[in-house]
C-alpha positions as CSV (number, residue, x, y, z in Angstrom):
1,M,0.3,-11.5,13.7
2,N,-2.7,-10.4,15.7
3,P,-5.2,-13.2,16.1
4,V,-7.9,-11.1,15.4
5,D,-7.0,-9.7,12.3
6,R,-10.0,-9.6,10.1
7,I,-9.5,-10.1,6.4
8,L,-12.2,-9.4,3.8
9,L,-11.9,-11.8,0.9
10,V,-13.6,-10.6,-2.3
11,E,-13.9,-13.5,-4.5
12,D,-16.7,-14.9,-6.6
13,D,-15.3,-18.4,-7.2
14,P,-16.8,-20.3,-4.1
15,R,-14.5,-23.0,-4.4
16,L,-11.4,-20.9,-4.1
17,A,-13.2,-18.8,-1.7
18,E,-14.0,-21.6,0.5
19,M,-10.4,-23.1,0.4
20,L,-8.7,-19.5,1.1
21,T,-11.0,-19.1,3.9
22,E,-10.1,-22.5,5.5
23,Y,-6.4,-21.7,4.9
24,L,-6.4,-18.4,6.2
25,S,-8.4,-19.1,9.6
26,Q,-5.9,-21.9,10.0
27,A,-3.2,-19.3,10.1
28,G,-5.2,-17.2,12.8
29,Y,-7.0,-14.7,10.7
30,R,-10.8,-14.0,10.8
31,V,-11.9,-14.1,7.3
32,V,-15.1,-12.4,5.9
33,H,-16.1,-13.4,2.4
34,A,-17.8,-11.1,-0.2
35,P,-18.7,-12.7,-3.4
36,T,-19.4,-9.2,-5.4
37,G,-18.3,-5.8,-5.3
38,R,-21.2,-4.3,-3.8
39,S,-21.1,-6.8,-0.8
40,A,-17.5,-6.1,-0.2
41,M,-18.3,-2.2,0.1
42,E,-21.2,-3.0,2.6
43,H,-18.8,-4.9,4.8
44,I,-16.3,-2.1,4.7
45,A,-18.9,0.3,5.8
46,A,-20.2,-2.1,8.3
47,A,-17.0,-3.2,10.2
48,E,-13.5,-2.7,10.8
49,I,-11.4,-4.6,8.4
50,D,-7.6,-5.1,8.6
51,A,-6.9,-6.1,4.9
52,V,-8.7,-7.0,1.7
53,I,-7.9,-9.7,-0.7
54,L,-9.7,-8.5,-3.9
55,D,-10.2,-10.3,-7.0
56,L,-10.5,-8.3,-10.1
57,M,-12.9,-10.4,-12.1
58,L,-16.4,-10.1,-10.2
59,P,-19.8,-10.6,-11.5
60,D,-21.3,-7.2,-10.6
61,M,-18.6,-4.6,-11.1
62,D,-14.9,-4.6,-12.0
63,G,-12.5,-5.1,-9.2
64,L,-10.4,-1.9,-10.1
65,D,-13.8,0.1,-9.5
66,V,-14.0,-1.5,-6.1
67,C,-10.5,-0.6,-5.3
68,R,-11.2,3.0,-6.4
69,Q,-14.3,3.3,-4.2
70,L,-12.7,1.8,-1.3
71,R,-9.9,4.1,-1.4
72,T,-12.4,6.9,-1.0
73,V,-13.2,5.7,2.5
74,S,-10.5,3.7,3.5
75,D,-6.7,3.2,3.7
76,V,-7.1,-0.4,4.3
77,P,-4.3,-2.7,2.8
78,V,-5.2,-4.3,-0.6
79,L,-3.8,-7.2,-2.0
80,M,-5.4,-7.9,-5.6
81,L,-5.8,-11.2,-7.4
82,T,-5.7,-11.3,-11.0
83,A,-6.2,-13.9,-13.6
84,R,-5.8,-11.1,-16.3
85,G,-2.6,-11.6,-18.6
86,D,-2.5,-7.6,-19.4
87,A,0.1,-6.1,-17.3
88,I,-1.7,-2.9,-17.5
89,D,-4.6,-3.9,-15.2
90,R,-2.0,-4.7,-12.5
91,I,-0.1,-1.1,-12.8
92,V,-3.6,0.6,-12.8
93,G,-4.5,-1.4,-9.6
94,L,-1.3,-0.3,-8.0
95,E,-1.9,3.4,-9.3
96,I,-5.3,3.6,-7.7
97,G,-4.6,2.4,-4.4
98,A,-3.7,-1.4,-4.2
99,D,-0.6,-2.4,-2.2
100,D,0.4,-5.5,-3.8
101,Y,-0.8,-7.9,-6.3
102,L,-0.8,-11.7,-6.9
103,P,-1.6,-13.6,-10.4
104,K,-3.6,-16.4,-10.5
105,P,-2.9,-19.4,-10.3
106,F,-1.2,-18.8,-7.0
107,E,0.4,-21.1,-4.3
108,P,-1.3,-20.2,-1.3
109,R,1.9,-20.0,1.0
110,E,2.8,-16.9,-1.2
111,L,-0.4,-15.3,-0.7
112,L,-0.1,-16.0,3.1
113,A,3.4,-14.1,3.0
114,R,2.4,-11.2,1.0
115,L,-0.9,-10.8,3.3
116,R,1.4,-10.9,6.4
117,A,3.8,-8.3,4.6
118,I,1.0,-5.8,3.9
119,L,-0.3,-6.3,7.5
120,R,3.0,-5.9,8.9
121,R,3.7,-2.6,7.3
122,R,0.4,-1.2,9.0
123,V,1.6,-2.5,12.2
124,D,4.9,-0.9,12.0
125,L,3.5,2.4,11.2
126,R,1.3,2.5,14.0
127,Q,3.9,1.6,16.5
128,I,6.2,4.4,15.0
129,D,3.1,6.8,15.2
130,A,2.5,6.0,18.9
131,K,6.4,6.4,19.5
132,R,6.1,9.6,17.8
133,G,3.1,10.9,19.6
134,V,5.3,11.2,22.6
135,A,8.3,12.6,20.9
136,P,9.2,16.2,20.8
137,A,7.2,18.2,18.2
138,G,10.3,18.8,15.9
139,D,10.7,15.2,15.5
140,E,7.1,14.6,14.5
141,F,7.2,17.2,11.3
142,L,9.3,17.3,8.1
143,R,9.2,20.3,6.1
144,F,11.2,20.7,2.5
145,G,9.8,24.0,1.2
146,R,6.3,23.7,0.3
147,L,6.0,19.9,0.8
148,E,5.1,18.9,4.3
149,I,5.3,15.5,5.8
150,D,3.6,14.5,9.0
151,P,4.3,11.0,10.3
152,A,2.2,11.4,13.2
153,A,-1.1,12.3,11.1
154,H,0.3,9.9,8.3
155,A,-0.2,12.6,5.9
156,A,1.7,14.6,3.4
157,K,0.6,18.2,2.0
158,L,2.0,20.1,-0.9
159,D,1.2,23.9,-0.7
160,G,-1.2,23.1,2.3
161,V,-3.0,20.6,-0.2
162,P,-3.1,16.9,0.9
163,C,-1.2,14.6,-1.3
164,E,-3.3,11.3,-2.3
165,L,-1.2,8.5,-1.3
166,T,-1.9,5.0,0.1
167,A,-0.4,3.9,3.4
168,Y,2.3,2.1,1.6
169,Q,3.1,5.2,-0.6
170,F,3.3,7.4,2.2
171,D,5.6,4.8,4.1
172,L,8.0,5.2,0.9
173,L,7.7,8.8,1.0
174,L,8.7,8.9,4.6
175,V,11.5,6.9,4.6
176,M,13.0,8.6,1.7
177,A,12.4,12.0,3.5
178,Q,13.9,10.8,6.5
179,H,17.0,10.2,4.6
180,A,17.1,13.2,2.4
181,G,20.0,13.8,0.4
182,R,21.1,10.0,0.3
183,V,20.7,7.4,-2.6
184,L,18.8,4.6,-1.3
185,S,18.9,1.2,-3.1
186,R,16.0,-1.2,-3.2
187,D,17.6,-3.4,-0.7
188,A,18.0,-0.3,1.6
189,L,14.4,0.9,1.0
190,M,13.3,-3.0,1.8
191,D,15.2,-3.0,4.9
192,L,13.7,0.5,6.1
193,L,10.3,-0.9,5.2
194,K,10.7,-3.6,7.6
195,G,11.8,-6.4,5.5
196,E,9.3,-6.4,2.7
197,P,10.0,-9.4,0.4
198,L,12.4,-8.2,-2.3
199,E,10.7,-10.0,-5.1
200,A,7.2,-8.3,-4.6
201,F,9.1,-5.0,-3.7
202,D,10.8,-5.2,-7.1
203,R,7.7,-5.7,-9.2
204,S,5.8,-2.6,-7.8
205,I,8.0,0.0,-6.4
206,D,8.3,1.9,-9.8
207,V,4.6,2.2,-10.1
208,H,4.5,3.4,-6.4
209,M,7.2,5.9,-7.0
210,S,5.4,7.2,-10.3
211,R,2.3,7.7,-8.0
212,I,4.2,9.4,-5.2
213,R,6.0,11.9,-7.9
214,A,2.3,12.8,-9.2
215,A,1.4,13.7,-5.8
216,V,4.5,15.8,-4.9
217,E,6.0,17.1,-7.9
218,D,5.1,20.1,-10.0
219,D,6.0,18.3,-13.1
220,P,6.1,14.6,-12.4
221,K,8.0,14.0,-15.9
222,R,10.8,16.4,-14.6
223,P,10.8,15.2,-10.8
224,R,12.9,17.8,-8.6
225,R,12.0,16.1,-5.4
226,I,12.3,12.1,-5.9
227,I,15.1,11.6,-8.4
228,T,16.0,8.1,-10.1
229,V,19.7,7.5,-9.8
230,R,20.4,4.9,-12.7
231,G,21.7,1.6,-11.4
232,A,21.7,2.9,-7.9
233,G,18.3,3.6,-6.6
234,Y,16.4,6.7,-5.5
235,L,17.2,10.2,-3.9
236,F,15.0,12.3,-2.2
237,A,16.2,16.0,-2.7
238,K,16.3,18.7,-0.2
239,V,14.2,21.2,-2.5
240,Q,13.4,24.1,-0.4
241,D,10.7,25.8,-3.0
């Protein structure tokens, strides 16, 4: 963990915010607290942030709206905190760009583990990109018919149009494309994504896969590129049209 990682904590409960700020500071992070959605967006615009811990229940705006606005300007990892009992809020949050979620009440150690996981994915991606920046051009670019995947640019395009994906969703798409034609179980995907904790991974992978399909498939309800193999995992098909 980089000791200068800056974490934006968006939480309106002052006691919880103080406790988390102290806990994360002791773990080596620099914590910036924003009690409202508006102040959170101001912090994002004013300074470099490495990850966001976002409460969905805010006094001035819904946390989902904050996440939507955030995704228009940044791909910074987002960990949602929610006290809502309705699973649909968590699903919507993942679909609009959050990387993980944690229901309240929670154990601070679990929050720290999840935060480290989403930060680790970003560090691993930067390292991969740095290596690919000096690799032969043929190793930098993947093409499957109308779908193009550029690891160096951290971007995918379908028919030349950029696919709207979070950093985590792009990572999933990339590792599947790099193993095209092979069925990957959740355990295999976890290993390829640098050891993402299986419990957290299982709870969100189907939502992320749905979002990826919406971005890269002509008809997400009849996928041809990302196939679910029941009881086995997922297959990235070598579609060439």
